[in-house]
C-alpha positions in Angstrom: 20.3 -20.3 25.8 19.1 -21.5 22.4 16.4 -19.4 20.9 13.3 -21.5 20.3 10.2 -20.5 18.3 7.3 -19.2 20.3 4.6 -21.8 20.9 1.2 -21.3 19.1 -1.8 -23.5 20.1 -5.5 -23.4 19.4 -6.1 -24.8 22.9 -4.0 -26.0 25.9 -5.6 -29.1 27.4 -2.8 -31.6 27.8 0.9 -31.9 27.9 0.8 -35.1 25.8 0.1 -32.9 22.7 3.4 -31.0 23.2 6.7 -31.8 21.5 9.8 -31.7 23.7 10.9 -28.5 21.9 7.5 -26.9 22.7 7.9 -27.8 26.4 11.4 -26.2 26.5 10.2 -23.2 24.6 7.4 -22.6 27.1 9.9 -23.0 30.0 12.2 -20.5 28.4 9.3 -18.0 27.8 8.2 -18.4 31.4 11.7 -17.8 32.7 11.9 -14.7 30.4 8.8 -13.3 32.1 10.1 -14.2 35.5 13.3 -12.3 34.7 11.3 -9.2 33.9 10.8 -9.7 30.2 8.3 -7.4 28.5 4.8 -8.8 27.8 3.4 -8.6 24.2 1.3 -5.6 23.5 -2.3 -6.4 22.7 -3.9 -4.1 20.0 -7.4 -5.4 20.6 -9.2 -6.4 23.9 -9.3 -10.1 24.8 -11.9 -11.3 27.2 -11.3 -14.4 29.3 -13.4 -16.3 31.9 -12.2 -18.6 34.7 -14.8 -21.4 35.1 -13.8 -23.5 38.1 -16.3 -26.2 38.9 -13.9 -27.6 41.6 -12.4 -25.7 44.5 -9.0 -24.1 43.9 -6.7 -21.5 45.5 -3.3 -21.7 43.7 -4.4 -22.5 40.2 -7.4 -20.1 40.0 -5.6 -17.1 41.5 -2.5 -17.8 39.6 -4.4 -17.8 36.3 -6.1 -14.5 37.3 -2.7 -12.9 38.0 -1.2 -14.2 34.8 -4.2 -12.8 32.8 -3.8 -9.4 34.4 -0.1 -9.3 33.7 -0.9 -10.1 30.0 -3.5 -7.3 29.8 -6.5 -9.6 29.4 -9.9 -8.7 30.7 -11.4 -11.2 33.1 -15.1 -11.9 33.0 -16.2 -13.2 36.3 -18.0 -16.6 36.4 -19.1 -18.6 39.4 -20.6 -22.0 38.7 -22.3 -22.1 42.0 -24.4 -19.0 41.1 -25.0 -19.7 37.5 -27.5 -21.5 35.2 -25.4 -24.7 35.7 -27.5 -25.1 38.9 -30.6 -25.1 36.6 -29.2 -27.9 34.5 -27.3 -26.0 31.8 -24.6 -28.0 30.2 -21.0 -26.9 30.1 -21.2 -26.7 26.4 -24.2 -24.3 26.5 -22.5 -22.3 29.3 -19.4 -21.8 27.0 -21.7 -21.1 24.1 -23.1 -18.2 26.1 -19.6 -16.9 26.9 -18.6 -17.2 23.2 -21.7 -15.3 22.1 -21.0 -12.5 24.5 -17.5 -12.1 23.1 -15.4 -14.1 25.5 -12.5 -15.6 23.5 -10.7 -17.8 26.1 -12.0 -20.0 28.9 -9.8 -21.5 31.7 -11.7 -24.4 33.1 -11.4 -26.9 35.9 -13.9 -29.8 36.1 -14.3 -33.1 37.9 -15.0 -35.0 34.7 -12.0 -36.5 32.9 -11.5 -35.0 29.4 -14.5 -32.6 29.9 -12.9 -30.5 27.2 -13.4 -32.9 24.2 -16.8 -31.6 23.1 -15.6 -28.0 23.5 -12.5 -28.4 21.3 -14.1 -30.7 18.8 -17.6 -29.3 18.4 -20.1 -30.9 16.1 -20.5 -29.7 12.5 -22.7 -26.5 12.5 -21.7 -25.5 16.0 -21.1 -21.8 16.7 -18.7 -22.5 19.5 -15.2 -21.2 18.7 -13.2 -20.2 21.8 -9.8 -21.2 23.2 -9.9 -23.7 26.0 -7.2 -23.9 28.7 -7.4 -26.9 30.9 -6.9 -26.1 34.6 -7.5 -29.7 35.6 -9.8 -32.5 34.6 -10.8 -35.0 37.2 -7.9 -37.5 37.7 -6.8 -36.9 34.1 -4.5 -34.0 33.3 -3.2 -30.8 35.0 -1.1 -29.3 32.3 -0.3 -25.9 34.0 0.9 -27.7 37.2 3.0 -30.0 35.1 4.5 -27.2 33.2 5.3 -25.1 36.3 6.9 -28.2 37.8 9.1 -28.6 34.7 10.0 -24.9 35.0 11.0 -25.4 38.7 13.2 -28.4 37.9 14.8 -26.6 35.0 15.4 -23.5 37.1 17.2 -25.5 39.8 19.2 -27.9 37.7 19.4 -26.3 34.3 18.5 -29.5 32.5 16.5 -32.7 32.7 18.7 -35.3 31.2 19.8 -38.0 33.7 17.8 -36.6 36.6 16.1 -39.0 38.9 12.6 -37.9 40.0 10.5 -39.7 42.5 6.7 -39.3 42.5 5.3 -40.3 45.9 1.8 -40.7 47.2 -1.7 -41.2 45.9 -0.6 -41.7 42.3 -3.6 -43.4 40.8 -5.9 -40.5 41.6 -3.5 -37.7 40.9 -3.8 -35.7 37.6 -0.4 -34.1 38.5 1.3 -37.5 38.4 -0.4 -38.4 35.2 0.9 -35.3 33.4 4.4 -35.4 34.9 5.5 -39.0 34.5 5.0 -38.8 30.7 6.7 -35.5 30.1 9.6 -36.3 32.4 10.4 -39.4 30.4 10.4 -37.5 27.2 12.7 -34.8 28.6 15.3 -37.4 29.6 14.6 -37.9 33.3 14.3 -41.2 35.0 11.0 -41.6 37.0 10.5 -43.6 40.1 7.3 -44.2 42.1 6.5 -44.8 45.8 3.7 -44.7 48.2 0.8 -47.1 49.1 0.8 -49.9 46.6 -3.0 -49.9 46.6 -2.9 -46.4 45.1 -0.5 -47.4 42.4 -1.5 -48.7 39.0 1.0 -51.0 37.3 0.0 -49.4 34.0 2.5 -46.7 35.1 5.4 -49.3 35.0 6.2 -48.2 31.5 7.2 -44.8 32.9 9.2 -45.8 35.9 9.9 -48.2 38.7 7.9 -48.6 41.9 10.2 -48.7 45.0 9.8 -48.6 48.8 10.2 -45.0 50.0 13.3 -45.5 52.1 15.1 -47.2 49.2 14.7 -44.2 46.9 14.9 -41.0 49.2 18.7 -40.9 49.1 18.9 -41.5 45.4 16.6 -38.9 44.0 17.3 -35.5 42.6 13.7 -34.4 43.0 10.9 -35.7 45.1 7.3 -34.9 44.0 4.9 -35.4 46.8 1.2 -35.8 46.2 -1.7 -35.1 48.4 -4.0 -38.0 49.4 -7.1 -37.4 47.2 -9.7 -38.3 49.8 -12.5 -36.7 47.6 -11.8 -39.3 44.9 -11.9 -42.4 47.2 -15.6 -43.1 47.2 -16.0 -46.8 47.6 -12.3 -47.4 48.4 -12.0 -49.6 51.4 -8.5 -48.1 52.1 -10.1 -44.7 52.8 -12.0 -46.0 55.8 -8.7 -47.3 57.3 -6.7 -44.1 56.6 -4.6 -42.7 59.4 -2.7 -39.5 58.9 -0.1 -40.5 61.5 0.4 -43.9 60.0 0.6 -42.5 56.4 3.3 -40.0 57.5 5.3 -42.7 59.2 5.3 -45.0 56.1 5.1 -42.6 53.1 5.7 -39.1 54.3 8.9 -37.0 54.2 9.8 -36.4 57.8 13.0 -34.8 59.2 14.9 -38.0 59.1 14.1 -38.7 55.5 14.8 -35.1 54.6 18.3 -35.4 56.1 19.0 -38.4 53.9 18.3 -36.6 50.7 21.1 -35.6 48.3 22.6 -32.2 49.2 21.2 -30.5 46.0 18.0 -32.5 45.9 14.6 -30.7 46.0 11.1 -31.4 47.3 8.1 -30.4 45.3 4.4 -30.4 46.1 1.4 -29.2 43.9 -0.5 -28.1 47.0 -2.5 -28.0 49.1 -0.1 -29.6 51.6 -1.5 -31.7 54.4 1.0 -31.0 57.1 2.5 -34.0 58.8 0.9 -36.3 56.2 2.8 -36.3 53.0 5.3 -33.7 54.3 6.3 -32.6 57.8 4.9 -29.2 58.6 8.4 -28.1 59.7 9.7 -28.7 56.1 7.2 -26.7 54.1 9.6 -23.8 53.9 12.8 -25.8 54.3 15.8 -24.7 52.1 15.4 -27.7 49.8 11.6 -27.5 49.5 10.5 -25.6 46.4 6.8 -25.2 47.3 7.0 -21.4 47.4 9.0 -21.2 44.2 6.5 -23.5 42.4 3.7 -21.1 43.3 5.7 -18.1 42.0 6.6 -20.0 38.8 3.0 -20.8 38.3 2.1 -17.2 37.3 4.9 -17.0 34.7 4.3 -20.4 33.2 0.6 -19.7 32.9 1.5 -16.4 31.2 3.5 -18.4 28.7 0.6 -20.9 28.2 -2.0 -18.2 27.7 0.2 -16.4 25.3 0.6 -19.6 23.3 -3.2 -19.8 22.8 -3.5 -16.1 22.1 -0.9 -16.5 19.3 -2.4 -19.7 18.1 -5.8 -18.1 17.8 -4.4 -14.7 16.6 -6.2 -12.9 19.5 -5.3 -9.3 20.6 -3.5 -8.7 17.4 -0.9 -11.4 18.1 0.3 -14.0 15.7 
């Protein structure tokens, strides 16, 4: 494996800012950690807070485990029992954390690009902390995208020439937005499927939209997306939604699973709605990488956090 320089970043908010070399370096670093590689030794304490303004199981817990493995000190923060409920802005909340000595904040929020005023503070601002984006609205989900890339690389050993299908509620998915761009840059061919009313033709520059049954047997990897009911306010298609009908038209059932290439894989960012986007009987099927994705999430988030630690020279790292 070619030795790549370690990534150093002031913040980690989007995959669009990464070069292809940086993406591969992060993958290699995460694989190094998964193989039992030694974590860097911190010579000074580093305090981190996980500020999740939206519900999360996998991402929140995975970041906490990654932080503990790296030796960071987690400062608990619960938006539901904070001054946010009294009208405090996110900026002021992070200013509080910064003043108390917290150097890193892992944040998930429903507002797209919520991080902009945090990473580009106004002149005279005291705020100076590393921001790691754990998901912003329907915008970006960089840690999920990076762990997905790690899972593909772990299975195939490369990206060049792979065919990857992204299936489901694409318009409202931050996972799809992150993955389609980065897969193109790494040499994979992207295809889309699912309800056409949840597909934006602005994505045509990244890949081709096809009926599901036309692409299942051709793909090397199928990325299934959860239907984002919570983002469908005012969408007439939400009122007509039927889980049974969706599964029949757009879900991966046993019949479609059996038509996949022998070495093809299924991926899902979670949470999975059983018998909607994926048959419940297939969640732990041999070609489904859902469990491995969750495992890989810890090691990739370690690599991402380390990149910001080094970029900001925290804990004695550089």
